[in-house]
C-alpha angles and dihedrals in degrees: 000000000000109000103178147317118265119223090230142351097264092054092045091053090049090054090051088052092049092052093043090055087056092048096255116138115222141157133215111224128193094034094149103035096093089088089059092057107132095028090056121038113264094242090059095050098056117110112259127209113220127188120222090211118035089206086075093063101102094047092043092054091049091050093048091048090052091047091053090060097039124215119329116263110275094021110159121249124236139229121234110245090212105050105005095242114159112233137184120251096254095062119091096181128048110247090206101058107001095244114151117241113263110236088229090064090078 
């Protein structure tokens, strides 16, 4: 099920990562159509976020909305359970070892 269009590929992939961290399976379509812009209308070239299971729609929309605003000011950071690296609240993946943030980490 198509959930929404992303403004660009980087944002679309971020949304996929946010959903994956919450256990929601999704796919990013139109990854490679940017090169066809001009031959294909711009609105058809934008990356699209699709859900594997449409029952995840409400939760996915809430998570994307929260991701658009980022963490609240003063949100606590988190510590990677794999390598122990201290990370700021806005990061969902450890830059040291690549481990995804556990939802129980805040």
